[in-house]
C-alpha positions in Angstrom: -34.7 189.2 90.1 -36.4 191.6 92.5 -33.1 192.7 94.1 -30.5 194.5 92.0 -27.2 192.7 91.6 -23.9 194.6 92.0 -21.7 195.0 88.9 -18.2 193.7 89.7 -15.3 195.8 88.6 -11.7 195.0 89.4 -8.4 196.5 88.3 -5.2 194.4 88.4 -1.7 195.8 87.9 0.4 194.1 85.3 3.9 194.4 83.8 4.3 193.8 80.1 6.0 190.6 80.9 2.8 189.3 82.6 0.9 189.5 79.2 2.3 186.1 78.2 0.3 184.5 81.0 -2.7 186.6 80.1 -2.6 185.3 76.5 -2.1 181.7 77.7 -5.3 181.9 79.8 -7.1 183.6 76.9 -6.2 180.7 74.7 -6.9 178.2 77.5 -3.4 176.8 77.3 -1.2 175.8 80.2 -2.1 175.6 83.8 -4.9 177.6 85.4 -7.6 176.6 82.9 -8.8 173.4 84.5 -12.0 175.1 85.8 -13.1 176.2 82.3 -15.9 174.2 80.6 -14.5 172.9 77.4 -17.9 172.5 75.8 -18.5 176.2 76.2 -15.2 177.4 74.9 -16.6 178.0 71.4 -18.8 180.8 73.0 -15.8 182.8 74.0 -15.4 186.1 72.1 -11.9 187.3 71.7 -10.9 190.7 70.3 -14.1 192.5 71.1 -11.8 195.5 71.1 -8.4 195.4 69.4 -6.9 193.0 66.9 -5.4 189.5 67.4 -1.8 191.0 67.2 -2.4 193.5 70.0 0.3 192.1 72.2 3.0 192.3 69.4 1.9 195.9 68.6 2.1 196.9 72.3 5.6 195.4 72.6 6.7 197.4 69.5 5.1 200.5 70.8 6.8 200.2 74.2 10.1 199.5 72.5 9.7 202.6 70.3 8.8 204.8 73.3 11.8 203.5 75.1 14.1 204.5 72.3 12.3 207.8 71.6 12.4 208.9 75.2 16.1 208.1 75.4 16.8 210.1 72.3 14.6 213.0 73.6 16.4 213.1 77.0 19.8 213.0 75.4 18.9 215.8 73.1 17.5 217.9 76.0 20.6 217.4 78.1 22.7 218.4 75.1 20.7 221.6 74.6 21.2 222.4 78.3 25.0 221.7 77.8 25.0 219.3 80.7 27.8 217.2 79.4 28.4 215.0 82.5 24.7 214.2 82.8 24.6 213.6 79.1 27.5 211.1 79.3 26.1 209.4 82.3 22.6 209.1 80.8 24.2 207.7 77.6 25.9 205.0 79.5 22.7 204.0 81.2 20.9 203.4 77.9 17.1 203.4 77.2 14.7 202.8 80.2 11.3 201.4 80.4 8.6 204.1 79.7 7.1 203.9 83.2 8.0 204.7 86.8 9.6 201.9 88.7 7.0 200.6 91.2 6.1 197.2 92.7 2.9 197.3 90.7 3.1 197.2 86.9 2.0 200.1 84.7 -0.7 198.2 82.8 -4.2 197.6 84.1 -6.2 194.5 83.5 -9.9 195.2 83.9 -12.4 192.5 84.8 -16.2 193.2 84.6 -18.8 190.7 85.6 -22.0 190.0 87.5 -23.1 187.2 89.7 -24.1 184.2 87.6 -27.7 184.3 89.1 -28.3 187.6 87.3 -27.7 185.9 83.9 -29.4 182.6 84.7 -32.6 183.6 86.7 -35.4 184.4 84.2 -37.9 187.2 84.9 -40.7 184.7 84.3 -40.4 181.5 86.4 -42.2 179.6 83.6 -39.2 180.2 81.3 -36.7 178.5 83.6 -35.3 176.4 80.8 -35.5 179.1 78.1 -32.0 180.2 77.3 -33.1 183.2 75.2 -33.3 185.6 78.1 -29.9 184.5 79.4 -28.3 185.0 76.0 -30.0 188.4 75.7 -28.6 189.5 79.1 -25.2 188.3 78.3 -25.3 190.2 75.0 -26.6 193.4 76.8 -23.9 193.1 79.5 -21.2 192.5 76.9 -22.3 195.5 74.8 -22.5 197.8 77.9 -19.1 196.6 79.1 -17.5 197.4 75.7 -19.2 200.8 75.6 -18.1 201.7 79.1 -14.5 200.7 78.3 -14.3 202.7 75.0 -16.2 205.7 76.4 -14.0 206.0 79.5 -10.6 204.9 78.2 -10.7 205.2 74.5 -7.6 204.1 72.7 -6.1 203.1 76.0 -8.0 199.8 75.7 -5.8 197.6 73.5 -7.8 194.4 73.8 -11.0 193.1 75.4 -12.6 189.7 75.4 -15.6 187.9 76.8 -15.3 184.5 78.5 -18.4 182.3 78.5 -16.8 179.0 79.6 -16.3 179.8 83.3 -18.8 180.2 86.2 -20.2 183.4 84.9 -19.8 185.6 81.9 -17.0 188.1 82.5 -14.9 190.5 80.3 -11.2 191.0 80.4 -9.5 194.1 79.0 -6.0 195.5 79.0 -5.6 199.3 79.5 -2.4 201.1 78.6 -2.7 204.7 79.8 -0.1 206.6 77.6 0.6 210.2 78.5 3.1 212.7 77.2 5.1 215.0 79.5 7.5 217.7 78.4 10.3 219.2 80.5 13.4 221.1 79.7 15.7 218.4 81.1 14.1 215.4 79.5 12.3 216.7 76.5 9.0 215.1 75.5 8.6 211.8 77.2 5.9 209.3 76.3 5.1 207.3 79.4 2.6 204.7 80.7 1.2 206.3 83.8 -1.9 204.6 85.2 -2.6 207.3 87.8 -3.0 209.8 85.0 -6.6 208.5 84.5 -9.0 209.5 87.2 -10.9 206.2 87.3 -7.7 204.3 87.8 -6.4 206.8 90.3 -9.6 206.6 92.4 -11.0 203.1 92.8 -14.1 204.5 94.5 -14.7 206.9 91.5 -14.5 203.9 89.1 -17.0 201.9 91.2 -19.4 204.9 91.3 -19.1 205.4 87.5 -19.5 201.8 86.5 -22.5 201.4 88.8 -24.3 204.4 87.3 -23.4 203.2 83.8 -24.9 199.7 84.2 -28.0 200.9 86.1 -30.2 200.7 82.9 -29.6 196.9 83.0 -30.9 196.7 86.6 -27.5 196.5 88.1 -26.0 198.6 90.9 -22.7 199.7 92.4 -21.0 197.3 94.7 -21.1 198.0 98.4 -19.2 201.2 99.2 -17.2 199.6 102.0 -14.3 202.2 102.0 -16.8 205.1 102.3 -18.7 203.3 105.1 -15.5 202.6 106.9 -14.4 206.3 106.6 -17.8 207.4 108.0 -17.6 204.8 110.8 -14.1 206.0 111.7 -15.3 209.6 111.8 -18.1 208.6 114.2 -15.7 206.6 116.3 -13.3 209.6 116.6 -16.2 211.8 117.6 -17.3 209.3 120.3 -13.7 209.1 121.6 -13.5 212.9 121.7 -16.8 213.2 123.6 -15.5 210.8 126.3 -12.2 212.7 126.6 -14.0 216.0 126.8 -16.2 214.7 129.6 -13.2 213.8 131.6 -13.2 210.1 130.9 -10.1 207.9 131.0 -8.1 206.9 127.9 -9.4 203.4 128.4 -13.0 204.6 128.3 -12.3 206.7 125.2 -10.8 203.7 123.5 -13.7 201.5 124.4 -16.1 204.1 122.9 -14.0 204.1 119.7 -14.1 200.3 119.5 -17.9 200.2 120.1 -18.5 202.7 117.3 -16.2 200.8 114.9 -18.3 197.6 115.4 -20.8 199.1 112.9 -18.1 199.6 110.3 -18.1 197.0 107.5 -15.2 194.7 107.7 -12.8 194.2 104.8 -14.0 191.2 102.9 -12.1 189.7 100.1 -14.4 187.3 98.2 -12.3 184.6 96.5 -14.2 182.3 94.2 -12.9 178.8 93.9 -11.4 179.2 90.4 -9.5 182.3 91.5 -8.1 180.4 94.6 -7.2 177.6 92.3 -5.5 180.0 89.9 -3.5 181.6 92.8 -2.6 178.2 94.1 -1.4 177.2 90.6 0.6 180.4 90.4 2.2 179.6 93.7 3.1 176.1 92.4 4.4 177.7 89.2 6.6 180.0 91.2 7.8 177.0 93.3 8.5 175.1 90.1 10.4 178.0 88.6 12.4 178.3 91.8 13.2 174.6 91.7 14.2 174.8 88.1 16.4 177.8 88.8 18.0 175.9 91.6 18.5 172.9 89.3 20.0 175.2 86.7 22.3 176.8 89.3 23.4 173.3 90.5 24.0 172.2 87.0 26.0 175.3 86.3 28.0 174.7 89.5 28.5 171.1 88.5 29.7 172.1 85.1 32.0 174.7 86.7 33.4 172.0 89.1 33.9 169.6 86.2 35.7 172.3 84.2 37.9 173.0 87.3 38.6 169.3 87.7 39.6 169.0 84.1 41.8 172.0 84.5 43.4 170.5 87.6 43.9 167.2 85.8 45.5 168.9 82.9 47.6 171.0 85.3 48.7 167.8 87.2 49.6 166.1 83.9 51.6 169.2 82.9 53.4 169.3 86.2 54.1 165.6 86.0 55.7 166.1 82.5 57.7 169.0 83.9 58.9 166.9 86.9 59.8 164.0 84.6 61.8 166.4 82.4 63.5 167.9 85.4 64.4 164.5 86.7 65.7 163.4 83.3 67.8 166.6 83.1 69.1 166.0 86.7 70.1 162.5 85.7 71.9 163.7 82.6 73.7 166.4 84.6 74.7 163.9 87.4 75.9 161.4 84.8 78.0 164.1 83.1 79.4 165.2 86.4 80.3 161.5 87.2 82.0 161.2 83.9 84.1 164.3 84.5 85.0 163.1 88.0 86.0 159.7 86.7 88.1 161.3 83.9 89.7 163.7 86.3 90.6 160.9 88.7 92.0 158.9 85.8 89.6 156.0 86.5 88.2 155.8 83.0 89.4 156.4 79.4 87.2 159.3 78.2 87.4 158.0 74.7 86.0 154.7 75.7 83.0 155.8 77.8 80.6 154.1 75.4 82.4 150.7 75.7 81.0 148.0 78.0 84.5 146.8 78.9 85.5 150.3 80.1 82.2 150.6 82.2 82.9 147.1 83.8 86.4 148.2 84.7 85.0 151.4 86.3 82.4 149.4 88.2 85.1 147.5 89.9 87.3 150.5 90.6 84.7 153.2 91.5 81.2 151.6 92.0 79.6 154.9 93.1 80.7 156.7 89.9 79.6 153.8 87.9 76.1 153.9 89.5 75.7 157.6 88.8 76.9 157.2 85.2 74.4 154.3 84.6 71.5 155.4 86.9 69.2 156.3 84.0 70.0 154.2 81.0 67.7 156.1 78.7 69.4 159.4 79.6 72.9 158.5 80.9 73.7 156.2 77.9 73.3 159.0 75.3 75.2 161.5 77.4 78.2 159.0 77.8 78.1 158.4 74.0 78.1 162.2 73.4 81.0 162.8 75.8 83.0 159.9 74.4 82.5 161.3 70.9 83.4 164.7 72.1 86.6 163.5 73.8 87.6 161.6 70.7 86.9 164.5 68.5 88.8 166.8 70.7 91.8 164.5 70.8 91.8 164.1 67.0 91.5 167.8 66.5 94.5 168.3 68.9 96.6 165.7 67.1 95.8 167.3 63.8 96.8 170.7 65.1 100.0 169.3 66.5 100.9 167.5 63.3 100.3 170.7 61.4 102.6 172.6 63.8 105.3 169.9 63.6 105.1 169.8 59.8 105.4 173.5 59.7 108.5 173.5 62.0 110.1 170.6 60.1 109.6 172.5 56.9 111.3 175.5 58.4 114.2 173.4 59.7 114.6 171.8 56.3 114.7 175.2 54.7 117.2 176.4 57.3 119.4 173.3 56.8 119.4 173.8 53.0 120.3 177.4 53.3 123.1 176.6 55.8 124.4 173.8 53.5 124.4 176.2 50.5 126.2 178.8 52.6 128.8 176.2 53.7 129.5 175.1 50.2 129.9 178.6 49.0 132.3 179.5 51.8 134.3 176.4 51.3 134.7 177.0 47.6 136.0 180.5 48.3 138.9 179.1 50.5 142.2 177.8 49.3 142.3 174.1 48.7 144.6 173.2 51.6 142.6 175.2 54.1 139.3 173.9 52.6 140.4 170.3 53.1 141.2 170.9 56.8 137.9 172.5 57.3 136.0 169.8 55.5 137.6 167.2 57.7 136.2 169.0 60.7 132.8 170.0 59.2 131.9 166.5 57.9 131.3 165.2 61.4 128.9 168.1 62.2 127.1 167.7 58.9 126.6 164.0 59.5 125.0 164.7 62.9 122.7 167.3 61.4 121.6 164.8 58.7 121.0 162.1 61.3 118.8 164.5 63.3 116.7 165.5 60.3 116.2 161.8 59.3 115.1 161.0 62.9 112.5 163.9 62.8 111.1 162.6 59.5 110.8 159.1 60.9 108.9 160.3 64.1 106.5 162.4 62.0 105.6 159.3 59.8 105.1 157.2 62.9 102.7 159.7 64.6 100.7 160.1 61.3 100.3 156.3 61.1 99.1 156.2 64.8 96.6 159.0 64.1 95.1 157.2 61.1 94.7 154.1 63.2 92.9 156.0 65.9 90.6 157.6 63.3 89.8 154.1 61.9 89.1 152.8 65.3 
C-alpha cells in the first residue's frame, strides 16, 4: 500500500468483575461472538503474554493486597495512637486496592490495523498468495507484544491475538500496581492507572505507539485532540482581534465559529461487530434487569405467601381461643344457673345429673333449664361435677355430724354411769328407812333418764342406716 495505515490503539477501563465477560469472549462463549468466523478460530493465539490461570492469579493478588493494605493501615493508626480512627477503620474492614471511580482500575488494551493493510499485497500479482499476509500478521503480533512488554512490563498480565474477526487485533489486560507509603496508612499496594504516563495521557500513548510501529510502515492515528486545541487557539485569536477592533460580540462570535469550522470534528468510528456487541450488552443488561425484577417479584410473592400462612395460622389460633372462651363461658353460665336453681329451691343439687330432675326444672324454670343445658358437651359434665360435689359435701357433713353425736352420746353415757355409781354409793351410806324413801322418789327419775338414753341410741342407729342408703344410692 502506498499510503501508510494508522495503527489503532484503544484503552478501555475495566473492573475486576468485568474480566468474566472478557474471558467469555476470549473463549468465544456466550453472546457477543456471533460475528466471529468459526473456521478461523483455531488461528487465535491465547496467552501470548501470561499463563492460562492469569485471572485466578490476579484475583488472588487483589485479595492479598486488600488484606495487606488493611493490616498496614491498622498498624499505622495504632502506631499513631489514633484509637478512634483505628476502631472505626477496623469496623469498615478491608477495601478494594484502588480509588473509587466510575471507571475501573484495570485497562484493556486493543491494538489493530485496518484489514486492508494485512490483506493487500505489495505485488498485485500475489493477490491470492497468503504468505505475505501471514508475515504481516506475525510482524504486527510480535511488535504489539514487544510494545506491551517494553512499556508496561509486569503490568501486562495477559495478551492474546484474535484472527477470527474482521482484522487481526490484540487484546491485553494491564494492571498498574504501585506502592505508596504514608504515616497514616503505612505501605499501600494499589492499582492506579494514572500512575503510568501512557495511560495518564492518551495523546502520549498514541504518539508512542505510532513511532514504535513506524518500521512496519504504519503511522500514528490522526491527532484530532491536538488539531482541535490548535483550532480553538486560532478561533480565540480571531475573536480577540474582532473585539480589539471594536466589533460587536456577535461579530466576535461569528469569527470564532468560522475559525472552528477548520477544526476536526469528534468522530467515533464504530465497526458493525462493536455495535453488535454494545447492542448485545444492552440486551444483556435489560435481561438482567428483567431477571432481577422477576426475582424481586418472586421474593415478594414468597413473602406474601408466608404472610398469608401466618395470618391463616393466626386466624386458626384465634378461632381456637374464641371456641375455648365460648366453652368456658357456657360452663360458667351453666354453673351459675345451677347455683341460682339450688338457691331458689327449684332443683335438688344431688340430682342435677338425673333426667327426671332436669325435666322437673324445665317445667318450673325454663330459662334456668335452658342455661344449664345450652351446651351439652360442656354443661353436662359441669352438672355431673356439681352433683357429685353436692353429694360428697352432704356425705361429709353427715359423717361429721354422726361423729359429733357419737362423741356426745359417749360423754352422756359416761356421765350417766358416773351419776349412777354416785347415787348407789350415797344410797348405801344412808340408813335403810331413809334409803327406801329416797329410792321410791329416785326410781321415777332414773327411769326417765334410761328412757332418754335408749331414745338417743335408737335415733343414732336410724340416722346411720339412712346415711348408708344414701351412700349406696
